[in-house]
N, C-alpha and C positions, 0 to 999 in steps of 0.2 A: 673240366680242363680246358683250360684255356686255348687259344690259337696258337698255332708253333708255328710262325712265318719262315723260319730259318730254315726248315727239314727236317731230315736226322743225318746224324756222321755218316751213314754210309752216304747218303748224296752226297754229301761236301766230299766224300774221300774219292768217291767216283768221277764227279764235275771236274778233278783237280787233282789230273795222273800225276803230274810232276809234284802235287804237294807244294807248289809256288805259296799258296795263302797261308799257309800254316808254319808262318815263322816258332821260332822254340816259345817263345812267351806265348804265344797263343795255346800251341800245344800245352804246355804245362796249366793255362787257365782252365783248357776245358778238361784234362787230367783230373784237374784239381776239384771240378763242378762234377764230376761222374765219381769220385770218390767221395766227395760229401752227399751226395743223393743215396750211396752208397751205405753210407754209416747214419742217415737218420732212418734208413729204412732198418738195419739190421737193432737199431737202437729199440725200434716198436719190435722187435720179435718178428721180424719179415724179413723170408728171404728171395731175392730175386732171381728166378731160376734159367730166364733166359737173357744175360748179359751179350748184347750184339750191337753193334753201327745200328744196325736198322730201329734199337728201341733205344734210341739216344737222339732227345730231340733238341735241337737248338733252337733258340729263336735269336734275334739280330743282338747281336753283341756277346755271341757264344754263352749265353747264361744256357745250363744244361738242365732238360726234364726228363725223366724216363718212366718208361710205362713197362 
């Protein structure tokens, strides 16, 4: 897996307690990325058993990766 310089979603939320950096469009993009990742896993008959903010890695420009 390549380096994820953006950290994880939990860190992003924790470091921005007022959610000032999360506009509605940014939140929608993040949710869409998460849902797309889960859809890909499910299409390969893989079930992600620990969906949590700490397991959602975010690169620059809010590209989502899960582990």
